[in-house]
C-alpha positions in Angstrom: -41.1 0.4 29.1 -42.5 -1.6 26.3 -40.2 -2.0 23.3 -40.6 -2.9 19.6 -37.4 -3.7 17.6 -37.2 -3.8 13.9 -33.5 -3.1 13.4 -32.7 -6.8 13.1 -35.1 -9.7 13.8 -38.5 -8.5 15.0 -38.6 -8.5 18.8 -41.3 -7.3 21.2 -41.1 -6.7 24.9 -44.3 -5.9 26.8 -44.1 -5.0 30.5 -40.5 -6.2 30.6 -41.3 -9.6 29.2 -40.5 -10.9 25.7 -43.5 -11.6 23.6 -43.2 -14.4 21.0 -45.3 -14.4 17.8 -44.6 -17.7 16.0 -46.7 -17.4 12.9 -45.3 -15.5 9.9 -48.3 -13.5 8.8 -49.1 -12.0 12.2 -45.5 -11.0 12.6 -45.6 -9.4 9.1 -48.7 -7.5 10.1 -47.1 -6.2 13.2 -44.0 -5.1 11.3 -46.2 -3.4 8.7 -48.2 -1.5 11.4 -45.0 -0.5 13.2 -43.7 1.0 10.0 -46.9 3.1 10.0 -47.3 3.5 13.7 -49.8 6.0 15.1 -51.6 6.2 11.8 -54.8 4.6 10.4 -53.9 2.0 7.8 -56.8 1.1 5.6 -57.8 -2.6 5.6 -57.5 -2.9 1.8 -54.0 -1.6 2.0 -53.1 -4.1 4.7 -54.5 -6.9 2.5 -52.4 -5.7 -0.5 -49.2 -5.5 1.5 -49.7 -8.9 3.1 -50.8 -10.9 0.1 -50.1 -8.8 -3.0 -52.0 -9.8 -6.1 -53.1 -13.2 -4.7 -55.1 -12.6 -1.5 -57.0 -15.5 0.0 -60.7 -15.8 -0.6 -61.5 -14.5 2.9 -58.6 -12.0 3.3 -60.5 -9.5 5.4 -61.7 -12.2 7.8 -58.2 -13.6 8.0 -56.8 -10.2 8.7 -59.3 -9.8 11.6 -58.0 -13.0 13.0 -54.4 -11.7 12.9 -55.5 -8.5 14.5 -57.2 -10.4 17.3 -54.0 -12.4 17.9 -51.9 -9.2 18.1 -54.3 -7.7 20.6 -54.0 -10.7 22.7 -50.2 -10.5 22.7 -49.8 -6.7 22.9 -52.9 -5.7 25.0 -56.3 -4.4 23.8 -55.3 -0.7 23.9 -52.4 -1.0 21.5 -54.2 -1.9 18.3 -57.4 -0.1 17.8 -60.0 -0.2 15.1 -60.5 3.0 13.3 -62.3 3.2 10.0 -61.2 2.5 7.4 -58.7 0.2 9.1 -56.5 -0.1 12.1 -54.0 2.0 14.1 -51.1 0.7 16.2 -50.3 3.1 19.0 -46.6 3.4 19.8 -45.2 5.7 22.5 -42.1 7.9 22.2 -39.0 5.9 22.4 -40.7 2.5 22.2 -39.6 1.7 18.7 -35.8 1.2 18.1 -36.0 3.0 14.7 -37.2 6.2 16.5 -34.4 5.9 19.0 -31.9 5.4 16.2 -33.0 8.5 14.4 -33.1 10.7 17.5 -29.6 9.6 18.5 -28.2 10.1 15.0 -29.9 13.6 14.6 -28.4 14.7 18.0 -25.0 13.4 17.0 -25.1 15.3 13.7 -25.9 18.5 15.5 -22.8 18.0 17.7 -20.7 17.4 14.5 -22.0 20.5 12.9 -21.1 22.4 16.1 -17.5 21.1 15.9 -17.7 18.5 18.7 -16.4 15.6 16.6 -15.6 13.3 19.6 -19.2 13.6 21.0 -20.6 13.0 17.5 -18.6 9.8 17.2 -19.9 8.6 20.5 -23.5 9.5 19.6 -23.4 7.8 16.2 -21.8 4.7 17.6 -24.6 4.5 20.2 -27.2 4.9 17.4 -25.6 2.2 15.2 -25.3 -0.2 18.2 -29.1 -0.5 18.0 -28.8 -2.5 14.8 -28.8 -6.2 15.6 -28.6 -7.4 12.0 -30.3 -6.6 8.7 -33.6 -4.8 9.3 -36.8 -6.6 8.2 -34.7 -9.5 6.9 -37.5 -12.0 7.6 -40.0 -9.9 5.7 -38.1 -9.5 2.4 -40.5 -12.0 0.7 -43.5 -9.8 1.7 -44.8 -7.2 -0.8 -43.7 -4.4 1.5 -40.4 -5.9 2.7 -37.9 -5.1 0.1 -38.7 -1.4 -0.2 -38.9 -0.8 3.5 -35.7 -2.7 4.2 -33.8 -0.8 1.5 -34.8 2.6 3.0 -33.7 1.5 6.5 -30.4 0.3 5.1 -29.9 3.6 3.4 -30.5 5.4 6.8 -27.9 3.1 8.4 -25.3 3.8 5.7 -25.8 7.6 6.1 -25.1 7.2 9.8 -22.0 5.1 9.1 -20.8 7.8 6.7 -21.4 10.5 9.3 -19.6 8.5 12.0 -16.6 8.1 9.7 -16.6 11.8 8.9 -16.7 12.6 12.6 -13.8 10.2 13.2 -11.8 12.0 10.5 -12.6 15.4 12.1 -11.4 13.9 15.4 -8.1 13.0 13.8 -8.5 9.2 13.3 -7.4 9.3 9.6 -5.3 6.1 9.5 -8.0 4.0 11.3 -10.8 4.9 8.9 -9.0 4.3 5.6 -9.5 0.5 5.6 -13.1 0.8 6.6 -13.7 3.4 3.8 -12.0 1.1 1.2 -14.4 -1.7 2.2 -17.4 0.6 2.1 -16.4 1.8 -1.4 -16.0 -1.8 -2.6 -19.4 -2.8 -1.1 -21.3 0.2 -2.5 -19.3 1.2 -5.6 -21.9 3.6 -7.0 -22.4 5.6 -3.7 -20.7 9.0 -3.9 -20.1 9.9 -0.3 -17.7 7.0 0.7 -15.5 7.9 -2.2 -15.5 11.6 -1.2 -14.6 10.6 2.4 -11.9 8.2 1.2 -10.3 10.8 -1.0 -10.2 13.2 2.0 -8.7 10.5 4.2 -6.1 9.5 1.7 -5.0 13.1 1.2 -4.8 13.8 4.9 -2.7 10.6 5.3 -0.2 12.1 2.9 -1.3 9.9 0.0 -2.2 12.5 -2.6 -1.4 10.3 -5.5 -3.7 7.6 -4.2 -6.5 10.1 -3.7 -6.1 11.2 -7.4 -6.0 7.6 -8.5 -9.2 7.0 -6.7 -10.9 9.8 -8.5 -9.6 8.5 -11.9 -11.0 5.0 -11.1 -14.3 6.5 -10.0 -14.7 8.5 -13.2 -13.9 5.4 -15.3 -16.5 3.4 -13.4 -19.2 6.0 -13.5 -18.7 6.7 -17.3 -18.6 3.0 -18.1 -21.5 1.9 -15.9 -23.8 4.9 -15.8 -22.7 7.0 -18.8 -22.2 10.1 -16.6 -19.4 12.0 -15.1 -18.8 12.1 -11.3 -20.9 14.6 -9.4 -19.8 18.2 -8.7 -18.6 17.4 -5.2 -16.2 14.8 -6.4 -15.0 16.9 -9.3 -14.4 19.9 -7.0 -12.6 17.6 -4.6 -10.2 16.4 -7.3 -9.4 20.0 -8.2 -8.8 20.8 -4.5 -6.4 17.9 -4.2 -4.5 19.0 -7.3 -4.0 22.5 -5.9 -3.3 21.1 -2.4 -6.1 23.2 -0.9 -5.4 23.9 2.8 -9.1 23.4 3.5 -8.7 19.7 2.8 -7.0 19.4 6.2 -10.4 19.7 7.9 -13.7 18.5 6.7 -16.7 20.7 6.2 -19.8 20.2 8.5 -21.9 17.2 7.4 -24.5 17.5 4.8 -28.0 17.6 6.3 -29.1 14.0 6.2 -31.3 14.3 9.3 -34.8 13.0 8.9 -36.5 14.5 11.8 -38.7 12.8 14.4 -40.8 10.0 13.2 -44.4 11.0 12.4 -46.7 10.1 15.2 -49.8 12.2 15.0 -52.9 10.7 13.3 -53.2 11.5 9.6 -49.5 11.7 9.0 -49.1 9.3 6.2 -46.0 7.2 5.9 -44.7 5.2 3.0 -43.7 1.7 4.0 -40.2 1.8 2.8 -39.5 4.8 5.0 -39.6 2.5 7.7 -39.9 4.6 10.4 -38.2 6.9 9.2 -38.7 10.1 10.2 -38.4 12.2 7.3 -38.7 15.7 6.3 -36.4 16.2 3.3 -39.2 18.1 1.5 -38.1 20.3 -1.4 -39.4 23.4 0.2 -38.0 25.8 -2.3 -39.9 24.1 -5.1 -43.1 24.1 -3.1 -42.8 27.8 -2.3 -42.3 28.5 -6.0 -45.4 26.5 -6.9 -47.4 28.4 -4.3 -46.2 31.9 -5.1 -45.2 31.5 -8.7 -46.7 29.9 -11.8 -50.0 28.3 -11.5 -51.0 28.6 -7.8 -51.2 32.4 -7.5 -53.1 32.9 -10.8 -56.4 31.3 -9.8 -58.8 32.0 -7.0 -58.4 29.2 -4.4 -61.1 27.4 -2.4 -61.0 28.2 1.2 -59.3 25.0 2.5 -55.6 25.7 3.1 -54.8 22.2 4.2 -56.2 20.7 1.0 -54.4 23.4 -1.0 -51.1 22.5 0.6 -51.8 18.8 0.1 -52.5 19.3 -3.6 -49.4 21.5 -4.2 -47.1 19.0 -2.4 -48.4 16.1 -4.5 -47.9 18.3 -7.6 -44.3 18.8 -6.5 -43.8 15.1 -6.0 -45.3 14.2 -9.4 -43.3 16.9 -11.2 -40.0 15.7 -9.7 -40.8 12.0 -10.3 -41.1 12.6 -14.1 -37.3 12.6 -14.7 -36.9 9.2 -13.0 -39.8 7.7 -14.9 -38.3 9.0 -18.2 -34.9 7.5 -17.3 -36.4 4.1 -16.5 -38.2 4.1 -19.9 -35.0 5.1 -21.7 -33.0 2.4 -20.0 -35.4 -0.4 -20.7 -35.9 0.7 -24.3 -32.2 1.0 -24.7 -31.6 -2.5 -23.6 -34.4 -3.9 -25.7 -33.2 -2.1 -28.9 -29.6 -2.9 -28.1 -28.3 0.7 -27.9 -27.0 0.1 -24.4 -25.9 -3.1 -22.7 -28.2 -4.9 -20.2 -25.7 -4.3 -17.5 -25.6 -0.5 -18.1 -29.4 -0.4 -18.2 -29.6 -2.3 -14.9 -27.1 0.1 -13.3 -29.2 3.1 -14.5 -32.3 1.6 -13.0 -30.5 1.1 -9.7 -29.4 4.7 -9.7 -33.0 5.8 -10.3 -34.2 3.7 -7.4 -31.7 5.2 -5.1 -32.4 8.7 -6.2 -36.1 8.2 -5.6 -35.6 8.1 -1.8 -35.8 11.9 -1.3 -39.0 12.0 -3.3 -40.5 9.2 -1.2 -39.5 11.1 1.9 -41.7 13.9 0.7 -44.6 11.6 0.3 -44.0 10.1 3.7 -44.0 13.5 5.4 -47.3 14.5 3.8 -50.2 15.7 6.0 -53.4 14.4 4.6 -56.4 16.6 5.2 -59.8 15.3 6.1 -62.0 14.0 3.3 -62.5 10.9 1.2 -60.8 12.3 -1.9 -57.4 13.3 -0.4 -57.2 10.1 1.7 -58.0 8.0 -1.3 -55.5 10.0 -3.4 -52.8 9.5 -0.8 -53.4 5.8 -0.5 -53.5 5.2 -4.2 -50.3 7.2 -4.9 -48.4 5.2 -2.2 -49.7 2.0 -3.7 -48.9 3.1 -7.2 -45.4 4.2 -6.1 -44.7 0.8 -4.5 -46.1 -1.1 -7.5 -44.0 1.0 -9.9 -40.8 0.4 -7.9 -41.6 -3.3 -7.6 -42.0 -3.5 -11.4 -38.7 -1.7 -12.0 -37.1 -4.2 -9.6 -38.3 -7.1 -11.7 -36.8 -5.4 -14.8 -33.5 -5.0 -12.9 -33.4 -8.7 -11.9 -34.1 -9.7 -15.5 -31.4 -7.4 -16.9 -28.8 -8.9 -14.6 -29.4 -12.3 -16.2 -28.8 -11.0 -19.7 -25.2 -11.0 -20.9 -26.0 -9.4 -24.3 -28.8 -7.7 -26.1 -32.0 -9.6 -25.1 -33.8 -9.0 -28.4 -37.3 -9.6 -27.4 -40.0 -8.9 -24.9 -39.3 -8.6 -21.2 -40.5 -11.5 -18.9 -44.2 -11.9 -18.3 -43.7 -11.1 -14.6 -42.4 -7.6 -15.5 -45.3 -7.0 -17.8 -47.8 -8.1 -15.1 -46.2 -5.9 -12.6 -46.2 -3.0 -15.0 -49.9 -3.5 -15.7 -50.7 -3.4 -11.9 -48.7 -0.2 -11.5 -50.5 1.3 -14.5 -53.9 0.3 -13.1 -53.1 2.0 -9.7 -51.8 5.1 -11.4 -55.0 5.3 -13.5 -57.1 5.1 -10.3 -54.9 7.7 -8.6 -55.2 10.3 -11.4 -59.0 9.7 -11.6 -59.1 10.9 -8.0 -56.3 13.5 -7.9 -56.8 15.4 -11.2 -60.2 16.8 -10.1 -58.5 18.1 -7.0 -55.7 19.6 -9.1 -58.2 21.4 -11.3 -59.8 23.0 -8.3 -56.5 24.8 -7.5 -55.5 25.6 -11.1 -52.8 23.0 -11.2 -51.8 20.7 -14.0 -53.4 17.3 -14.5 -51.5 14.1 -15.1 -51.4 11.0 -17.3 -50.4 7.6 -16.0 -47.1 7.5 -18.1 -45.8 10.7 -16.7 -44.7 9.7 -13.2 
């Protein structure tokens, strides 16, 4: 079987033989197409993702040369031309990201069913597919950072589930040092702290579990200006009353992402890297369809377009809070009401909280028609540009030890301008669609 590997350095095996691509840009193009396998990726988007704001004078022609090189290496039937771009055909099980997600999902089902030992084995098998940092060689490409961050988040979720399974299987003492390292490496991630509190309590270290909660609360209040989440607060109370339920862990939270999209027209955001994702906020979507707005207007007779518009409305509505928090954090740093460090931490938290929203966007079915296809492409570009701009602000804030008192760097302003331009192009296409279905229209500063 042919194999494509992204969970570590890019590797290709065709007909049992390794395929070597020496040049950086053709390798980046292949990685980009693998992340959006079995989908048509428009040419202009490939140009944007490979060269950003400074494409070469003959970018389209250069792209065609890279496509020709890939066809020669992979075979002519793998990479096909489909207006308005190209589609890379990947079969089931040929991409390591797909295999990772399938193994992890099956193991989570075993854990939920109470078979902790089988879950440990399954999650270990899934994690063994990782040969190093995913997409490490592409971090300098416009698409690289976002995609790599999403893949790393998927790996961490699997690590956390594997540790939970080991706890359920009785391996309390063995996982405590690993959890302590995980908490130190990812100090603002809630779940390792929850698992470590459980493990400490079950190891007879109730005082240490409570001390961990105290230190967690101090960190979150100082760095983020917020209290720990409800799960951590409830866990502290359970430890204080020595709740018998703490002797066994509840079934894992649903972090499964479903099978990777493979049918034509299933759009995928790059950072989801394969990811197979279906954490869509169904309840909100149902409320939009059956509640305010959607049910009060006669609808055109295209159910696929209607569903597409409502799901984008849901995405935009949920993204408002994150955009507002970003604006407050940057303004707070510039007017010296919060420290640059605190502002940077808030931006980081927004970036991590965006993942479930981006999953919705990746799971979106785009109906036929120029307007929905254009809206989908522009929103994905605008989302990436906005996240990239926020990342520049984060990097800048990390260099500031006190109130910056002045304008942010030119690179941040330039990135902001690009994101705003793409948002403006998106709303010009999407707002007419929204009006057709009686939905709200949007301004560029609202999402």
